[in-house]
N, C-alpha and C positions, 0 to 999 in steps of 0.2 A: 394052316396058312395064316390065320389071324394071329396065332402065337408067334410066328416068325416075324410078322409085320410089327407086333408090339416090341419084339426084341430089337429089330432094326431101328425103330423109332427111339427106343431107350438108348441104344448105342450112339445114335446120331446126337442125342441130347448130351450124353456124356462127353463126346468129342467136341461139341460146341462149347461146353464149359471149360474143358481142359486146354483146347488149342488156343494159342494167343491170337487176339484180334488186332489186325494192323491198325495203327492210329489213324484217325481221320486227318486228311491234309489240312494245314492251316489256311484259312480263307484270307487271301490278300485283300487289303483295304481298297475300296473303289478309288479310281483316279479319273481325271478328266483332262483332255488336252486338245489343242487346236493343231491342225495338220501343217501349218506354215509358221515360220518365224520371221520371214522377210517377204515383202511384196513391193513391186514397182508398178505404178499405174499412172496414166495420163489424167489431167484434170477433166472431169466430166465422165470418165470411164469407170467401170465397176470391177470389183474383184470379189472372190468368195473364199471363205475359210470354212472348214468342216470341223465340227466338234465331235469327238469320239469319247466314249466312256469305256473304261477298262475294269474288269473284275466287278461288274455291276451285280447287285443282288436285288431282284424284284423292284426295279426302279419304275415307279408308277407316274411320277410327275417331277419336274425340276424347274428351277428358275436360274437364269444367268444374270450375273452382275458384270456389265461391260463398261469400260471407261475409255473415252477418246475425246479429242478436241473437236467440237461440232463445227468450228470454223474451217477445219481441214478435211474432215471426213463426215459422211452422211450415211446413216443406216437406210438401206433400201427395202429389203425384205428377207425372209428366211423360208426354208422348206424343210419340214412342215411349217405352217404358219403359226405364229405365237398367239397366246391368249391376251389380248389387250396390251400391247407394248406400252411401257411408261418410260419417258426420258425426262430426267431432272438435271438440268445443267449439263455436265459432261458425263453423266452416268445414265446408262440405258439398262432397263430391266426387261427381260423377256421370259415369259412363263409358258411351259408346255405341259400337257397332261393327257393321259388316257382317260377314257370314259367307260363306265359300266363295269360289270364283273368280268374283267379280263386280267390275265397275269401281267406282272411288270416285266421289264427287260432285265435279262441277266447275261453275264459274260461280257465279251467285247462287242460293243454296238456302235455303229455310226448313227449319231443322234440327230444332228441338224446341220444344214448348210446355211451360213450367214452371208449375206451380200451387202457390200458397202460401196460407196462412190467417193472417189477423190474429188476434192473441191478446189483447193488452192495449192500452188506449187510449194514444195518444201518437204521437210521431214515430219512425220506424224507417227503416232503409236496407237495401237489397239490393244487394250489390256483386258484380259479375262481375269477379273479379280476373284470371283468366287462362284461356286455352283451350290445351290440349296437343293438337296435331293429329298424326295418324299417316297417312301416305299409303300407297298400294298396295304400295310397296316397303319398308314398315315403317320409314320414316325419320320420326323424331319431331322436331317443332318446337314450342316454347313461345311463344305469342303473348300478350303483356301487353295486357290490355283496360282494366281499371280503370274500367268504366262503372257508375255508381250509379243505382239507381232509388229515389227518395225516396218513402217510403210513409207516409201518414197514416192511423193506425187511429183512427177517430172514436169519441167517447165514447158514441155511441148513434145509431141510425137512420142510420148511414152508408150511402153508396151503393156497392154492389159493382159494379165496372166490368164491362162486357160481356165475357164470356170471349173470348180471342183464338181465331180459327178454328184448328182442329187442322191442323198442317202435314202434308203428304204426302211424307215422305222417300222416297228411291228404294228403300230396302229396310229391313226391320225386323229388328233383331238377334234371334237365336234361341239363342245360346249365350253363355256367360260366359268371356271371356278373362281373364287375370290382369291386373288394373289396379291399379297402385301409385301413390298420389298423388305428384306430382312436387315438391310444396313441403312444407316443414316446417309442420305444422298449428299454429294458434294455440293456446296453452295454455287449458285450461278455466278460466273465471273462478271465483274463490273464492265461498264461500257468502254473503259480505257484499259486494255490489257497491258501487263508489264511487258516492256520490250525485251525480246530475246537477244542476249548478247551475241555479237557477231563473231566472237572468237573465244576459244577456251584457253585459259592460262596454260602456259607450258612451264617446264621446270627450269628453263634457261634464263638466268637473271640478265638484265641489261648491263653490259660492261661499261665501266666508267672510263671515258676517254682519257688518254694520256696527254701530257703536255699542259699548257695553259688554257683553261677553258675560256670560251667566249663569254661575254657579258650575258647574264641571265635576262632574257627579255621579260618585260612586264606584261603579264597576261591581260589583254583588253578584249575579252570575248564579247561578241554580240549576243544580246539577250532577246530572244524572239518568243514572246508568249504565244502559245498556240491554243486556239479554242478547241475544246473537246466536247463530245456528246455528254460527258459526265459533268454536270454543272457544279459538282463539288470538287473538281480537279482542275488545276491549271498546269499546263506543260510549257516549260521554258527550254528552248534549244540553246546550248552554249558551245562556243567554239574554243576548245582547249588549245593552249599554246605550249609547244614543246620546249623543254629546257634540256639541251644536250649534255649539260654538266651533271645532271642528276638522273636523266632518263625519265623524267616526270612530264606528263601532260597536265597542265594546270588550268582550271577554269574558275573564274571568280563571279560571284553574284553580289551585287551591291544591295544595301538595305532599301534604297529607293525602288530598285527593280522588284525586289521581293514584295514590298508593301503594295506596289502597284498591281502585281500579279495576284496577290491574295485578295485584293479588293474585288477582283473579277470572279472569284469563286464563292459559292454559297455553302453554308454549313449544312451537313447532313443531319439526320434525326438525332445523332449523338453529339452534335456541335463540332464535328470534325471537318477539316479541310486537308486536301492532298496537293502537294507541290511535286511535280515530276521534273527532274533536271536531266536533260539528255546531253551527254558529252559526245562529241564527234570523235571518230577514230583518228589517231595520229600515228603515222608510220614510225616504228622504232621505239615507241613508248613502252617502258616496262612497268609503269604504274600510272594511275589516273588520280588526280587530286581535285577535290571540289572544296573551294573556300566559301564559307557562309558567313554573313555579317554577324557582328556581336548581337547577342540576344536571340538569335534564331534557334539555338539549341540549349540555352542555359537560362531561359526566362521562367522556367517552371510551367510553361503552357504546353500541356500535352494534347492540345486539340489540333495541332498541325503535324502532318506526316511528310517528311522529305524523302523522296524516292530518287536516288542518284543512279542513273543508268549509264554504264560504261561498257566498252567492248570486253572488259574482263569480268563483268558481273554487275549485279544490281544490289545496292545497299539502301535499306529503308530504315530511317531513324526518326524517333519521336521528338517533338519540340522540347521535351524536358530531359533529354539525354544527359545533359551536364548540369542538372539542377543543383546538385550538391558540390559542384566543382568551381573553384575561384578562377575566373578567366580574365579578371581585370579589364573588362570591356573590350577584349581583343577578339578579332575574327577567329573562327575555328576551321581547320582544314581536315577533311576526312579523306584518307588515301586507301585505294585498292590496288595492290601490286602483286607481281610474281615474286615468290620467295626463292631463296637460294637453297637448293636441296643439298649442296655440299656441306652445309652446316649441320645436317642431321646425321645421326648415327648410321652405321652401315646396315644394321638390322631394320631400322625404320625406313631407310631408303629402299631396301629390298622389298619390304611389305607394301610400300606405296607404289613402287614400279614407275610407270610413266604417267600416272595419274596426276592431276593438278595439285600444286602446293601454292598457297597464296597467303598474303599478309594484309591484315587490316590495322591501320594506325590512325591516331588522331593527334593533331598538333595545334598549338596556339602560342603566338609570340615566338615562333621558332623552336619551341620546346615540346617534346612528346608528352602527351597527357596519359597518365596511368589511370585510364578510365575503367571503372567497375561499378555498375549501377543495376542491381537486380530488379529495381522498380521500373526500369525503362529499357527493356531489351531492344536490340536492333535485329533486323532480318537481313540475311545475305543469301543471294541465289546466283547460280551460274550455270551456263549450258554444259552438259556433259553427255558424251556418247559412250554408253556401256559396251563392254565386249559381249560376245554371244553367251558366254557363261554367266556374266552378270545379269543379262536380260532374263535368264531362267530363274534368277533369285534376286529381283530388284530390291527387295526389302533388306538385303544384306549389304547394300551399298551404304556406307556410313561416313560420318564426318569425324575426323580426329582433331582435337585441340592439342597443339604442341607448345609447351611452355618454354621459357628462356633456358631451362636446363636440359631440354630435349625430351622431357617426360611426355608420354602420350596418354590422353584421356579421351574416351569416346563421348561425343555430344549426343545425348539420348534423343533429342528432337530432330536431328539431322536425317534427311531421307531424300531418295530420288523419286521424282514423279514421272512415270512413263508417258503421261499425257502431255506435259509441257516440255519434257526432255531436260529438266533442270534439277539440280541438287539444291536444296534449301535448308537453312537452319537458322535458329535464333541464338543470340549470344548476349551476355551482359558484360563482356570484357573483350578487348582487342588483343590479338596475338597472331601467331602463325596457325594456319589450318590446312588440312589436306583431305582429299577424298580417298577412301580405302574400301576394300572389299573383304569382308570377314566371314569365313565359313567356320562355324563352331558347332559341334554336335557332341552327343554323349552316348555311351555304349549301352545305356539301360532304358532307352525310350521305346523299345519294341512293344511294350504293353501300354504305351501312351501315345499311339500314332495320332490320335485326335488332337494332341497338344504339341506334336513334334515341331511343326513350323513355327508356332508361337514361341516355344522355348528356345529354338535355335536363333530366331531373330532377336529376341530379348537378350540372349547371350552375346550376339554380335554387337549389340548396342551397349554392352557393358552394364545392363540393368540387373540381370540375374547371373549367378555364378554356380558352379558345380559344388557338390558336397564332398568330392574326393577325386581321385585320379580317374578321369573319363566317366564320372558318374554324376547324375543330377538328382536321383532319388525322387522321381515325380510323384509317387504316392505318399511320400512322407507328409505328416501334418505340419502346418506352418504356425509359428508362434506369433503372438500379437506384435511383439517388437520387430520381428523380421518382416511382416507385411507392411508395417508402418515405414520401415526403412526402404523397402522396394517402391512404395508409392511416392515417397518424397524424392527418391532418386529418379523415378520414371518421369515425374512431372516437373522436376528441377525446382522444387519449392524452396523458398528462402524466408527467413524471418530474422529480425534483429533482437538482441537481448537474449536472456536465458529464462527458461521456464521448465521446471522438471517435476518429477514425482519422487516421493521418498524411497520407492523401491526400484529406481532406475539409477544405477551407479554412474557417476560422472565419467568414469573411464571406460564404460561399456561401448562397444562398437556401434551400437544403435542409439546412444545417448543424444547426439546432436539431432538425429532425425525425429526422435520422439519429442524433443524440445520444440523443434520447428512445428511439428504437427499439433502440439498442444497450444502453442502461441496463435496458430491460425484457426484454432477451434475445430480441428478435425478429430482429435481424440480428447476425451474428457475424463478418462479413468473410471474406476469402479467405486469411488468414495474413499474418504479418509486419505486423500492425496496419493492413492495407489493406482498403478497402471497394470499390474500383473503381467509384466513383459514376457515371462516364460510360459504363460498359459497358451494353449492352442486357441486360435481365433476361429470363431464360428463363421459360417457363411453369411449370416445376417449381419454380424458386426463388421465383417469385411465390407459388405455392401453399403452399410451406413457410412463408414469412413470414406469409402470411395465416392459416394454421392456428395458428401460434404466438400470433398476436394474439387469435384466437377462443378459444384455451385460456386465455389471460390474463384475458379478460373473461367467462369461463365460458359461452361460447356454443357450445363444442365439448367433447365428453367424450373426451379422450385420443386416441390414434391408433387405427387400425383395421387389420384383417388384409388380406392380399393377395387374399382372396376377393372384396373389393369391386372389384378391378381386372381380374377375369377377362374381363369383357366387352370390354376394350380390346385390340385386336390388337397395339398398339405398347407394351404394358406392360413388355416387356423393356428398353425404352429408358429407363425410369424409374430414376434413381439410387437406390442403397440408402438414402441419408440422407433421400430425399424420399418413399419409398413409403408409409410409415405415415401421414404427414401428408396426402398426396393421397388415400389410401384413406378417411381420416376425413372429408375434405371431400366426397368422392363419396357416402359413406354418409349424411351430413347433408343432401345435396341442394344444396350450394353450387356444386359442379362437376358438369357433365354430360358434357363432351367433345363431339365432333362426330362423329355417326354411331358407328362402333365404334373411334374413335381419340381419343387425348387429347393428342397432340403435345407431349410433355414437354420436348423440347430446343429447340422453336421459340421464337423471341423473341416477347415479349408485345407486342401492339399497344395503342394508346391506347383503342380501342373495346373490346377485350377486358377491359382493366383497369376501364373504366367500368362495364361490365355486371356484372363480378364484385363490385365494391364496392357497386353498387346493390342487389345481393341481400342484402347485410349490413344494409341500412337498411330 
């Protein structure tokens, strides 16, 4: 009997070796989602949304990063209760955790029900920006979600949706672990919020009337300075006068009114004052024009900001906007208008669809000013209502700059803010602009799912490009020249003059970017006036260049001490010249490392660079 059993066991072992073993199924990446995309609620009433996790693996704790306008919505509570909620401006952090030696959640799980209250009538948005997940081994992963719930707070008698059934999680937290928000919170808005435009520009240009036009009326608007809670801001209401011959609504501000208003505002801690000019809506106007007195925008004084609010959008201009432009003491007119789509190519019109196309212009003495001043950018914002598809991917709503030849260039800094419901961008030149929605992906990202969203958004913004037909090659090592080019492109850096290295050919595609970075002190080479552009860039060198750039644009406050690096077991591999910069990036949340390592001497991959640059935007 024993001999037979030994034979049977031996046969079974042989069969186990020879027979093919079915491959293990590929584990899907965890995802998180809210169960609603739209909600209607009356002021003072509450609504609930439920967060679910799909394909979870041993989820022990998690933190939600939510964004909403606290003037329109209010967080009430959640079930289960969070661990010490933290709200900073328009960003709310909620942390949840199991306690003790219990398994984490796996599979598809209803995690938490969140309850909010509508406050004031109007449109609002609740954005789930990210979920930071911690597994049973205390490994942390940040999942970018960017799902928006569009909320309509009705003006009265609204319908409060039926509350979402309370989920039954596997365990309820009972103690408070230390939960630090993983992202830099959005700054608290000032006391005088930017007015939301009352209308979104449409594609239809205002027709010029036929026949003999009537005499153009001289705009004589009333200027009414309005006191605001913000002592650094003065608001002036202007009555725009319609000119039927041009379709323009024109408002004028005299120098006397400007100086009187400025005298009522106090300088902030940076010596700044803000002038808000509110233009009333005029029926039939295809553009709004604000005339400012001589010296308002060309004196070289960058301590005054002019915020021109119109029904078509809001333009914010610094006082040194025309510092290097000869205006001969003439007033300056800034115009925000609807653009004529028929002048665009058929392909461009098709891609834009029914989204707004608008034109920004500047004139003085009746002549158009060819303004281009990288040292004094202006900011433009306008209200925009995304489609349901766009709301699922709001970071892929972009701004296109369309030049006089019809060529299209994406503005890297342009973005849609689900909280304010506005698209905003900065520019250093006036032209035609349009809102677009760009979905760009690559066929080789299946092994870089952690970086997919960042890569696709950066591609939509025109910052990164593929390496071939439908390929991004995410694991390929990045060259020093290519990272410098991506950084200059992402941050839209500029410099005058030329400065180069002996080993950077003038005709190289990266030559201008390297020259700009060198002039701004971001790259310094390796000695003997050499840059080694074709060398792979190490992670620590990438972080040093990035930190210098963020210091330059005042997104980073100096270097930091070595205490920020204690959590990394490979911190001794960090070079002395890089330690302070890397510590500053870690402290500010731009760099997290992988587990308890930061891999300073490893070469940077294309995927890693895309993720890091994405965090800047």
